BALOBA-1460 file (C-alpha; in Angstrom, 3 decimals):
// residues 52
<rec num="1" residu="m" x="-25.213" y="-0.512" z="-23.097"/>
<rec num="2" residu="s" x="-25.311" y="0.523" z="-19.444"/>
<rec num="3" residu="e" x="-28.310" y="2.088" z="-17.689"/>
<rec num="4" residu="p" x="-28.503" y="5.866" z="-17.704"/>
<rec num="5" residu="i" x="-27.657" y="7.497" z="-14.402"/>
<rec num="6" residu="n" x="-30.441" y="9.379" z="-12.700"/>
<rec num="7" residu="t" x="-28.789" y="12.559" z="-11.485"/>
<rec num="8" residu="r" x="-31.938" y="13.719" z="-9.738"/>
<rec num="9" residu="d" x="-31.868" y="10.826" z="-7.334"/>
<rec num="10" residu="a" x="-30.164" y="12.151" z="-4.173"/>
<rec num="11" residu="t" x="-29.912" y="8.813" z="-2.354"/>
<rec num="12" residu="i" x="-26.465" y="7.461" z="-1.806"/>
<rec num="13" residu="t" x="-25.774" y="3.752" z="-1.704"/>
<rec num="14" residu="s" x="-23.509" y="2.273" z="0.959"/>
<rec num="15" residu="d" x="-20.964" y="1.448" z="-1.721"/>
<rec num="16" residu="e" x="-20.896" y="5.066" z="-2.859"/>
<rec num="17" residu="q" x="-20.654" y="6.313" z="0.683"/>
<rec num="18" residu="q" x="-17.756" y="3.962" z="1.444"/>
<rec num="19" residu="f" x="-15.968" y="5.068" z="-1.742"/>
<rec num="20" residu="e" x="-16.419" y="8.741" z="-0.806"/>
<rec num="21" residu="l" x="-14.995" y="8.146" z="2.665"/>
<rec num="22" residu="s" x="-11.998" y="6.354" z="1.227"/>
<rec num="23" residu="l" x="-11.139" y="9.401" z="-0.825"/>
<rec num="24" residu="r" x="-11.114" y="11.875" z="2.040"/>
<rec num="25" residu="p" x="-8.100" y="12.235" z="4.348"/>
<rec num="26" residu="t" x="-8.870" y="11.263" z="7.980"/>
<rec num="27" residu="r" x="-5.733" y="12.861" z="9.463"/>
<rec num="28" residu="l" x="-3.943" y="16.110" z="8.738"/>
<rec num="29" residu="a" x="-0.781" y="14.129" z="7.957"/>
<rec num="30" residu="e" x="-2.610" y="12.600" z="4.996"/>
<rec num="31" residu="y" x="-2.815" y="15.994" z="3.192"/>
<rec num="32" residu="i" x="0.223" y="15.234" z="1.041"/>
<rec num="33" residu="g" x="1.639" y="18.232" z="-0.823"/>
<rec num="34" residu="q" x="-0.746" y="20.614" z="0.904"/>
<rec num="35" residu="r" x="1.435" y="21.889" z="3.735"/>
<rec num="36" residu="r" x="-0.110" y="25.305" z="3.895"/>
<rec num="37" residu="a" x="-3.691" y="23.932" z="3.936"/>
<rec num="38" residu="s" x="-2.885" y="21.416" z="6.643"/>
<rec num="39" residu="d" x="-1.096" y="24.094" z="8.725"/>
<rec num="40" residu="n" x="-4.149" y="26.333" z="8.480"/>
<rec num="41" residu="l" x="-6.501" y="23.481" z="9.424"/>
<rec num="42" residu="r" x="-4.323" y="22.618" z="12.400"/>
<rec num="43" residu="i" x="-4.562" y="26.233" z="13.606"/>
<rec num="44" residu="f" x="-8.343" y="26.339" z="13.099"/>
<rec num="45" residu="i" x="-8.847" y="23.069" z="14.956"/>
<rec num="46" residu="r" x="-6.715" y="24.162" z="17.926"/>
<rec num="47" residu="a" x="-8.539" y="27.478" z="18.131"/>
<rec num="48" residu="a" x="-11.919" y="25.737" z="18.065"/>
<rec num="49" residu="l" x="-10.851" y="23.293" z="20.787"/>
<rec num="50" residu="n" x="-9.570" y="26.176" z="22.929"/>
<rec num="51" residu="r" x="-12.922" y="27.976" z="22.640"/>
<rec num="52" residu="r" x="-14.727" y="25.067" z="24.358"/>
């Protein structure tokens, strides 16, 4: 039987962190099937960059 998982422990191992990063898109083009969301993000990013 495997060890129980301590859900109160907030530390993240490097393996877990690497796994989490691999799940997240790094480019707007990687948001497959989410055209509206990526279009909105593109607009928000451009607006933020223009405010600099």
